[in-house]
N, C-alpha and C positions, 0 to 999 in steps of 0.2 A: 397500670403501665409502670415498668421499672425504669430506673435511670439508665441502665445499660442499653436499653432498647432505643435510646436517642441516636446512637451511632449506627451507621449502616455497615461499616467494615469491622472485621474481627480485630484489626489493629487498634481501632478506637476503643472498643470494648475492653481489650487487654490493658490499654493505657489507663483507662478510667479505674478499672479494678485495682491495678497496681498502685495508682496514685492514692486511692482511698485507703488501701491497706497500709501504705507507707505513712500516710497522715495519722492513722490510728496508732501505729507502732511508735511514731515520733512523739505523739502526745502522751502515751502511757509508759513508754520505756525509751526515753531519749538516749542518744549516743553520747558518751563522754569520752574525752581524750585523756590519756595518761602518758606521762613521760617515763619511759623505762630507762633506768640508769644502768651503766655498765658495771663490771665487777669492781669491788672495792680494792683499794691499794693494799698490798700485803702488810704494810706497817700500820694500817688503820686499827685503832683500838677504841674502846667505848669512851674513854676520857676525851680523846681527840674528836670523836664524832659528836659528842655533846657540846664541846666548845665550838665546833663549826656550826651546829644548829643554833646556839645562842648568838653567834656572830650574824647569821642570816636573819634571825629575828630582829636584832638591833638595826640591821641594815634596812629592813622594811619599816622600822619604826620612825626613822628620821627622814624628813623631806628636804631640808636644807643643811648645809654644812655649818650650822650655828647651833649653839646651845649644848645642853647636857647630853642629848641623845647622840650627837656626833662624837663627843668625847668618849662616851661609853663604847661606841662602835669601834673607834680607833684603838682603844685599850684592848678590846676583845680581839681585834685583828692581830695585834702584836702577841697576845697570849696564844692565839692559834698558831702563829708562825713558830713560836718557841716550842709549843707542844709537838708540832709536826717535825721539827728538827730533832727533838729528843726521841720521838717515836722511831724516826728513821735510824738514829744512832743505835737505839736498843735493838731494833730489828736486824741491823747489820751485824751487831755483836752476837746475837742469838744464831744467826744464819752462818756465822763463821766467815764472813766476808773479810778479805784483807783490808787493812787500813788504806787510807788514801795514798796514792803514789807520790813520790817526792818530785814535785814539779820543778824544784830548783835545779836538780841534776838534769832534767829534760831541757830546761832553758839554757844551761851551760853547754850541753851537747849540741843543741840547735844553733847556738851562736857560733860554736866552733865550726860546724858544717858550713854555715853561711860565710864565715871568714875564709875558709878554704876554697869555697866556690868563687868568692870574689877575687882571690889571688890568681886562680887559674884563668879567670876571664881577663884579668889585666895583662897576663903574660901572653895571651893569644893575640 
């Protein structure tokens, strides 16, 4: 007598066979989950990527914000920020992007517009 003959309905036999098959598959070839990352930033280079990996390793290494491991993590974080800014600057120069706009002129113009609008409201 086979195990499948215990069930009277076809649905029961199907459930048992699929359950046994799923158990064997799970035991011999378990499912794993992967985190798929998006595209890298255009300014990312190998030096910056390695610095970020070191920073992440140091972050996993410390449990509390005390001791030498926290200090190493903090220093590496500042180093990553410096490298990221430098990489962005070099990328923008290579790309031929215009330099940052002059926000002082924008502020003066914005203030003039606000002053003019305030005078027209007072006259009404």
